[in-house]
N, C-alpha and C positions, 0 to 999 in steps of 0.2 A: 229106367231112363227118366231124367229130370225134365220137367216142362219149362217153357219160357216163364210161366207164372211163378214157379218156384225160384227160378234164377233172379227174378225181379224183386222178390219179397224183401231181401235185405236192403236194397237201395230204396225201396218204397218206405220202409221203416225209418231209414235215415232222413228221408225227405219229409217225413211227418214229425220229425223232432226228437226221435230216440237217439241215444248215444250208440256208439259202435257196440258196446257190451250189451246194452238193452236190445238192440236189433238182433244180435247173434242169439241171445237167449230166447227172444220171441220167435225167431225163424226156426229154431231148434233143428238146424241142419248145417252141414258144412257149406260155407260160402266160398266159392272158388275165388281166389285172388286177394282175399283179405289179408292173408299171411304175407303175400308178396308186395303188399301195398307200401311197406317200408322201403323196399329196394327201388321201386319205380322213381320216386322223386330224386333219390341219390343218383341214379343212372341218368335221369333227365338233366340234372345239374352238371354232371360230368360231360355231357354232350351239348350243353347250352340250349336245351329245349324246354319251353314252357309247358307245363302240364298242371294247370290250376286245379282240376278235379282230383288228381292224384295227390297233390299237395294238401288240399283240404281234407281228404280222407286220412292222410297221415297225421295231420294236426288233430283230427277227431280221435284217432287211435291213441296218440300219445298223451292227450290231455283229459280223456274220458268226458269230453264235453260234446254237446250236440253240434251238428253242422251249422245251425243258426247261431249258436253261441260263439263259434270259432270265427 
């Protein structure tokens, strides 16, 4: 069973300035939700819902830039 600490590791790495790829490599474990991050902004747009964190994560995924750089 995964602990809360393990679940937070990926987000903590992003917050410290790592790119999505760097965070995934550093975490060395499957991060739940990262693969579905592409679908969330599209679904939000379809329903006219603002989801700025999901949009930021998607921009990080597609540009290979850090959250601070996006």
